[in-house]
N, C-alpha and C positions, 0 to 999 in steps of 0.2 A: 280723392282716396288714395290712401297708401297701398302699394301694389302688394306687398308680401308682408305678413305678419308671422314672425317666428315665435313659436312658444317652445320655451326650454326649461323643462322641469328640473330641479336639481335636488339630488339626495345623495351624500357621500362622494360628491364628485370634486372635492375642492382642488384635488391635483391636476383635474383636466379641464375644469370649468373656464378658465382665462383662455386656454387655447380655442376652447369652442366659440366663447364670445368675440375673440379676436378675428378669428375666421370669418365671421358674419360681418362685423362691423367694419373690417378692413377691406371689404368687397368694392370694386369700382361703381357698383349699382348701389344707390344710397335711398331709394324710395321705399324703404323697409321700416319697420318698427321690431323690437325683440320684448317680448314679455316673460321675463324670467320668473319662474316661480320655485321659491325656496320651500320645499315640501318639509317644513320643520327639520332640517338636516341638522345632525348633532355636529358636524365639523363646520368649517368656515364658509360654506357654499353662500349662506344667506349674506354674510360680510361681503363677500366678492361681488355678488349681484348689487348690493347698495353703492359699492364703489364704482362700478361701471355705471350704474344710474346717474351717480351724482356728476359724473364728467362727460356723458352723452345723453342727450335729450331723446335720443330714440329708444334708450332702455327703459322700460318700466319694472319695477321690482314689486313682485307680490311676495309678502311673507306670511306663511300659514301658521296658525296657533298650533296646529297638531298634524302628525303625519297622516296622509290620506292614501298614499300610494300613488305610482305612476299615473295610472289611468284617470282617476278623479283629478289630479294635478294638472294635466293636460286639458280636461274639460274647464277648469278654472281659467286657465290661460286663454281657451278658446272663447269664454265669455267676455273676455276683456279685448279680444282682438277687433281691429278696426279695418284690416287690410281687405283687399279683394280675394288674396289667397292666403291659407294658413300652412304653414310648414312645421310640423311636430319635430324639432331637433333634440335629441338626447344630450344632456350636459357633458357626456364624456366622448362625444364624437365631433368632428369639425369639418368644414367645408373645404373643398380645394380652392385654391387661388382663381379669382376672376371667373369662377363657375356661374356666379350670379347674373352676370351680363347676358350668357347665353339663355339662361332660364328666363329671366326677364322678357327677352326678345321673343322667346316662344309663346310665354303666356300673352303677350300684347298682340301677336300675330294670329293666334288660333283660339284663344279664349276658350280652353278645355275646362271640362269640370274636373278631371284629375289629369296630372301630369306626372308620370313615372319617370325618375331620374336613376341613372346608374351609381354604383358605388364599388369601393374596394374594402376588403378585409384587411386592417392593418394590424399586424402583429407584434408582440413584445420586441421581437428581435429587428423590427423597423421593415420587415418583408410585406409584402402586400398580395393578397390573393383576389383576381377577379371574380365579379359576380357572374351570374348565369345570364346576363343581358345577350352576350353574343350567341349562346346556344338557343336561348328562347326566341331571340329575333335574329336569325342568321344574316338576313337583310333589314337594315333599318327601316322602319317604316315612315322616316321622315318626319314631316310636318303634318302628315295625315292624322286625323282623329277617327277613332272606331268605338264601337259598342263591345262588350266583353263577349256577347254571343257570337260577334264575328270573329273575334280574336281570343278565343279562350286560353290560348297558352300564355297569355298575361298573367293568369294565375300562378304560374311557375315561377315568376320572380319572387324574391324574398317579400314575406307577407308581413313587413314592418310599417310603421307609421311615417318613420323619417325618410322613406325614399320615394315619397310622393307629395307633391302640392295639391290641395283640395280647395276649389271655390268655395268661399265662406258662405255665401248665400245658399248654394247648392246643399252644403252640409248642414246648415240650419233648418232649410226646408225639408231636408231628409228626417231630421230629429234624430241623427245618430250621434252617440255619446259613446265615450270609453267606458267599458265595465270595469268594476274593481277587481283586483287579483292579479295574479301573474298569466303571463300570455294574452295580455288585454290587446295587443296588436290584432289577433286572429279576428276578434269580433268587430273590428273597426276596419281594416284593410279588405276583407273579401267583400263585406256589403257595400263599400264605398264603390268598388269596381263594378259590382253587380247593378248598382243603381245608377251608375254614370252614363249619360248619353253622349258624352264626347272625352275619350281618354286619348291623352297623348303620351308618346315615349320621346325622351330626349336621350339620345345615346351618347353621353357625355357624364364621366365620372365626377359627380358633385359631392359625394360624402365618403370621408374615411370613417369606417365602422370600426371602431378600437375593439381588438380582441384582449380584454383585460385579462391580466394574469391572476389577478385576484379581486374579488368583491361583485363579479358578475353572477346574475341567477343562473346562468347556463353553466356555471362551474360550482354551483352549489347543490349538495344533495340534500333531499329531504322530501316530505310527502306534499309539500305546496307543488309540485309538478303535477299533481293530480288535478290542479285548477285549469289545466289545459282542456279538459272534458266540458265542464260547463260554459267556457268560451265558445267551443264548436258548437254546442247545442244552442246557443244564441244565433249563431249563423244560420242553421236549420229552421229555427222558429221564424226568422226573417224571410226565409225562402217561403215558408207555408204563408206567413202574413201576407207577402207581397203579390202572390198568386202567379198568374200566367207569365207576368212579367219577367220571372227570375226561374220558373220552373224548368225550363230547358237547361239551365245551367247546373240542376241538381247532380247529374252524373259527374261531371269535373269537378264539383265542390267535393263530392264525397270521395273522390280519388285523392284529392289533397289533403283531406282529414285523416284518411289511413295513413298516407305518407307521412305526415306530421306526427301522428302518435307513434309510428315505427322509429321515426328519428328520435324522439324524445327517449323511448324506450332504449334504443341502441347506445345511448350515450351514457357511458358507465360514470360520468361525473355528476349525472343527474338523479338517476333512479338506483337506489341502493338495492343490493341483491335480495333482501328479504321482502322488499316492496314489489319486485317485479312480477311475480304471479298475479298479484292483485291489480297490476297496472295492465297486464296483458288481457286479464279477465274484463276489465272495463273496455278496452278496445273492442273484444268481441260483442259485448253488450250493445256498443254503439254501432258496431257493423250491422248487427240483426236489426236495430232499431231505425236506422237511417237510411238502409240500403234502398236505392232506386228501384222502383217496380220494373224496370225495363234493363237493369244492371248497369255496370259502369266499364270504362275502358280499363281492364287489368292490366298492370305493366308486365313486360316480358321478363324472362331469366329469373334470376334469385329472388328480384322483388315482388314478382308474381307469386312465386312459391309462399313468400313470408304473407301475401295477401290471402292465399287459400288456407293457410295455416289458422291465421286470424279467424277467418269465416267458420272453419270447423272448431274453434276452441281448443287446439292441440298444443297447449303450452309446453309439454315435456319435449315434444318434437322439435318445437321451435327453439327451445333452449339448448337442446343437444345440438342442433345445427349451429346455432350461434357459438356454442363452446368450440365445436370442431373448426369452425372457420377462424375463430381467434387463435387456436392451436396451431393451425397452418401458418399464421402470420408470425406467431412466436418462433416456430421452427425455420422460416425463412430469415428472419433476423438472426437467429443464432447461428445458422449457416454462414451468413455474411460476416458475422463477427469472428467466427472460426477461421475463415479464409484470410481474414487480417491479421491474425495471431499466430505468428510464427516462432516456434522455439520458446514458448512462455518459461519452461522448466529451465533452459539454459540461461535466460535472461533474468531470472530470480536469483540464480547464483551470482550472476554478474552484479546485482544490486546489493548484494550482502557486503557493502564496503562499511565503513563506520557511520555515514548517515543511514544506510539501509538497516544497521543493527539496532540504531537508536529509533528508527520508526517501528522495528520489531519490538522494541522495549516499551514503546509508546502504546502498542496495541495490546500488550500485555497487561499495561496498567490500567487500560480500559475495562478490563475484566474485573479488576478490583473495585471495591466500594467508592462511592463518591464521598468525600470529605465534607460533611454537613457544616463545618465552620470555616472552609477555605475560600478565599476569593482572590482572584489572579487579575492584576491590572497590567495595562500597557498602553502607550501612547506613540504615536507617529512611527510605527513600524519599529518599535523597541528603542526609539532614540532617547529615551531617559524618563525622568519623573516630571510630568507637566500635563497642562491642559485640564479638561473635565474630568478624566479619571483621577487626577491628582486632587482636585476639589472634593470629589466623591470620597476617595479615600480617606482624606482628612476629617470629614464629617462622620464617616462610618466608624472610624476609631473612637468618636466619641459617643455616637448614640447606639453603636451595635459592637461594644467591646468584644463580645465572644465571637466576632469574625476575626479571622486572622488574615491579613492583607499581604500579599507577595507581588512583586513588581518584576516584569521581564524586562531586560535591558541589555543592548548589545555590550559586548566586551569593552568596546571603545568609549562607552558611556557610564561604565561603573561609578566614576569619580563624580559624576552628576547626581547621584542618588543621595537623598539628605541622610544625615546620621540618624540612626533607630529605624529606617525603613528597612525592611527585609526584601531581597531580592534574588533572582536566580538569573543566570547569563543565558542568553538564547543559544540553543544548540547543545546545551549540556544535557545529561541525564535527568538532571533536577528540573529542568525546563520541560521536558516531555512529561515528567510525572506530575507537574502541577497542573498542565493543562489537561491531563487525562482524568484527574481527580477532583478538581475544584468543583464547589457548587456554583460559585459565580465567576463568570468571564467578562471583564469589563475592558472596552477598547474604544479608542477614538477613530480607529480604521477596521479593517477586518482582520482576523487573525488567518494565518496560512491555510491553504486549501486542505493540507492534510488532517486539520483539526477536525474530529468527529463530534457531532452534538448529541450527548448522552441525554435520555429523557429527564434525568433528574437535575441537569445542568441548565443554568439561566445565562442566556448571553445579553449583555446590556451594551448596545451600541450607542456612545455618546456623540458621535460626529466631532467636527472641529472647526465648525464656521457656518455661517449663513450664507446661502450659495448666492453669488452673481453669476458665476458661469454654470453653464448646464452640468449636470451630473448623471452618473449612473446610466440607465437605459437611454436617456436623452441625449448622450453623447454619440449615440448612433447615427445621428443626423448630421453629425460634425466630424467625418472621418479624419479630416486633418488633425484637429485637436485630440481626437480619440486614439489614435495611432493603432496600435495591435491589440487593443484592449478585448479581453475575454469576455463577453457579455454573458453567456451561459455559465461560465464560472463564477462571474459576479453574483448572478442570482442564487447559486447554490450556497454562496457564502451568506447572503441576504437572508436566506431561508433558515439560517441557524439563529437570527435574531429573535429574542422574545421582547425586548424594549427597545425604542429608539427615542432618544432625548431630541427634543426640539426647543430651539430657542424663541420662537415666535410663530404665529400663524402661517407666515408666508414660507417659512422653512417646513412646517409640516405639509403644506400643500405641495411643494415640490418634492419633498422626499415620497409621498405618495405616489407621485407618477415615476420617478426616477428610480425607486427601489419598491416595486409592487410586491408585497408579500403580507403574511398573517400576523406580523408583529403587534404589539400595543404601543401606540405614541404617547409619550410623556411631554407634553407640551407645558414646560414648567419654567422656562429660561435657561441660561447655560450657567452650570455650576461654577465655571472658571471665572466667570465675571461677578460672583458674590463677592470676592475681595475688592473688586472696583467699587462697589456699593458700601461696603462697610469700612474700607480704610479711611481713617481720619486725617485731619491736618497733621497731626504728629507723625504718624506713618510717612505721609509724604515728605515731609521735612527730613526724617531720618534717611530715607532712601536717597533723597538728594544729596545729603551729606555723604553718603556711601558712594555715590557716583562722582563726588568732587564738584557738585553742582552749586552754584551760589544761587540763594533765594531771590535776587533780583534779576537773574538770567533769564531769557527767553529760549526755551528748550525745544526744538523741533526734533520729532521722530519722523524718518522717512522708512516706510516700510512697503516696497512693491511686492506684488505676487509674481510667480514664475509663468512663463509660457511654454506649455508643453509642446507646442507645435513650432517653437523657435528655440531649441536648446541654446543656452549660453547667452542668450538676448538679456540686454540690460537697457531699460529705458534711458533716454538722454538726460543725464544729470551731472553737473559739475559742481562738487561739493564745495571747492574754493571760491567759487563765483557766488554760490548761494550764501554762504557765510558772510561774505562781504556785504550783501544785500540785508542781511539780518541786522548788521552794525555791530559795535563792539561788545554788546552785551547778549548776543545771540550765540547758541550751541547747537550742533546739529549731531543727532545719533543716526547711525544708518544700520538697517536690519534687513539682510538678505533673506530669502524663504528658506525653510528648513530644508528643502529639497537639494540645497546647494551646501550642506553641512560638511561634505568631504571634499569640496573642490573650491573653497573660499580662496580668492586671491584679492584682497581689497587694495582698491587703488591708493595711489599716494598723493593725497590733497596737499597743498602747500602748508595749511595752518593745522597741523595735528592737535593743537591744544584745544582748538575749537570744533573739531570733528572727530567722532568715535565710532569705531565699528563695534556694533553690539550684536553681531549676529550670533555668536556663541554663548550669548547670555541665556540660561535656561528659562526663566519664567518671564515671558513677554508681560504679564500683568505688571511687574515692576517698572518695565520701560513705560508702560501707559501711564503709569501713576506719577513718574516724574516728568512726563512731557507736557508743554503747554499746547503744543499743536502737533496734530497728526497729517502727516502727507502719505497718502497711498493711492493706488489705482484700482484694482478690481479685486482686491483682496478682503477677505472676510474681517480684517482688523478694524475696518471702518464701523462696523456693527458693534463690536466691543468698545471701541474706544468712545463711541457715541454714548454709552451708558454714563461716562463722567460729564457729558455736556460741555465739552470743550471744543475749541475750533478744529475743523477737519478740513482739508484741502484735497479734492479729488485732481490728481494729476494723469491725465489720460491722453498720452501722445499718440497712442495707437489705437484709438477706441474703435474706429470703423474696421480695422484691419482684425482686431481682436475679436469684435462682435462676430464678423463672417466667419471667421476660421475656428474658434473654440466654441462660440455660441453663448449666449447668456440668457437669464430669465427675465431681466428687465433694464430698461435703459437708465443706467445709473448716472449718465449726464444729464437727463431729463429730470431725474428725482434724485439729486444728489444730496449728501449729508452736510454740505457747506459750499464753499466757493469752488469754482471749476477752472482748470487751466489745461490746455490741450498742447501748448508749446512751453519749452523751459523759459523762454523770456516771458510769457505770460505768468508763469509760476513766480519768478522772481518780482515782478512788478506787482503780484498780489500781496508780497510782504513788504516791499518797499512802500505802498500806498496804505497798507494795513487794511485791505479789502476782506481779508481773512476773517475780520471781526466785524464786519458790517451788519447792518440790520437785515440786509437780504440773505446774507449767509446764516445769519443766527436763524431767521426764519425757515430756512431750507433744512437745518439742523434739527429744528423742533418737529417739523413734519416728519423727518427721518425717524427721530426717536419715538414718536407717537405711533409709528408703523411697525418697528423693529423692536423696540426696548422695553416695552411696557411690563413684561414679565420679569425683568431682572430687577428684584427688589432684596437680593442679599439672602435667599432663603432657597434657591433652586437646587443645590446640593442636598439639602435636608429634605426636600421634597422626593427627590429621586431614593434616598436612603430608606426613608419611611416605607415607600412603596415596594421598592425591589428587594431590600434586605430584611425589612421588619413585616411586610405583608399589609402595612395600614393603607387605607384610601388616600389617595392623593389630595382629596378635597376639593378637587376641580369637576363640577358636574356639568353635563351636557343640556342643552336646551330642551330637549325631548328625550 
């Protein structure tokens, strides 16, 4: 018999599900199965589950035809479980490394009905908060098992399904199921403890409980939080049904019920102000209905006052005390801020330099009406006219001629703006004016922090690549690569987004976790790749002539990415030696990362006729079109170039160091877009032997294209323009 069956329901967790499944499947203990239930999720959760099931026989995929909710989805997984124990793990949480070894040892040694494990709350800023395990059990119970009546303090541990493993036969014999609706853990977790004859506690952090910034019900306001009441009613109905065996627990359970109700009410992110009187009235009604005949242990201090106000139904007094408490907290925060703020008036005068005056001008422009016909475009921190914003701009000129497009560029990049394209120079009054008054703001990176998001404005984030390296909040786990990145500031910028363009499902999944906010994802392909799809042979021939390339020459483009953690690093690459390996008909184009646009010092290979530095060339799409082969490392160039279905070579001489220092989302050496070389000698041999065009390399490229390039059909920019500028539906429907 399998020892542990993991039941993992999945609904809108595509950004986190891979980490969850990897944390289970990567454990040293392998006597497990994973039943992953796609609860008709409208995102890619179901596809991710199928992907894992296809490559690991321990994973079983269950795809539901309609959304049933978390509780029923867990029941469906339970019905398919065969393990001796069941662990209900949420799809956005994950296990700590190697914890399963200790869990399995404890299960085999003591055979409990329920094993409680510890957890930490993991926040968006990568900080962690310990659970109440140490307070509830100041001295660890060790391997001893107990009944709840002997250790009722166990009820003070968080009442979730994922911090406990339950013996499956015990659960089936009990006939306990998850109820539908929100707060479904309540009517499962407490009854399981009440009925268990052998409860064990493992004082070992096993679960990372993700505190999601967006998408969690604990951060969702609405009347569905009233569903907490029927869940607790089910608990008391079971106490009545089970009779003397659980009657002694009624006072302790009642105290937990009132505590939980007050916790939900006190969370301003759950109960809207207009609903609080009704919620409080229901608490009072349940207090009167379920109060044990002999009373219950009323807490001390302020919590006890709250209980007594509930008992007497005194909402106005309760509300007034709550408001007074919050006012005191605000006053303390303001006092601390005031102590840190010295001489604000004097500093304001010092700020009125030219930049200060321009910022004042920007704030004045914010008070003027938004121009309903103005769209502002920018790319790569104002480095010029390029990338996804340029592709969107060109289609918008055709489909939305009433929209006036204006580009923001650096002063040293003015010459790169094509004729007929209107622009403003960054830092000028015109720059601040268009930022303040534009209806649409389009960028492939974030606009500066000073930019205010007006209610009438639409921010379109296009991004500029499919991520190999970790991005956004995920960089917190890799401090060497993240440097001094301001993650709180990043989230403030992300909160301005209305739309986020995604090239493929994989990117969507990664952006969900790296940039958690309430924007709408446009999974439509990359607009900049439209040209790679639509360019015909004539355009390719014309470009090669412009570059001075002969039709029979083999043109190789080398485009490595930069290393944030290693400034100035260049991968080992000898251009002269490489072109000699290509033969007489070989040409090499070399392109450095755009971050190096102000400090380029190209080396001097011997054969300048056959090697060209194209780092300053504005439109990288032209370089892709003229190249017969791409060499890159961890750059997003591989995903774009794969659209052309031409050979790609992954040259990764520092893969292990890069993976550990910078962090990556997947092993690109194991799932490459073509042939792989880890040394320069290997790279040269690939071209000498023509391995770059082998059947093995072609098969790898085909798999890569199926995963990342299916949306690039030449119409991505049109889909964006129609939805964002014209308000037309994108035509892409969800499964549910």
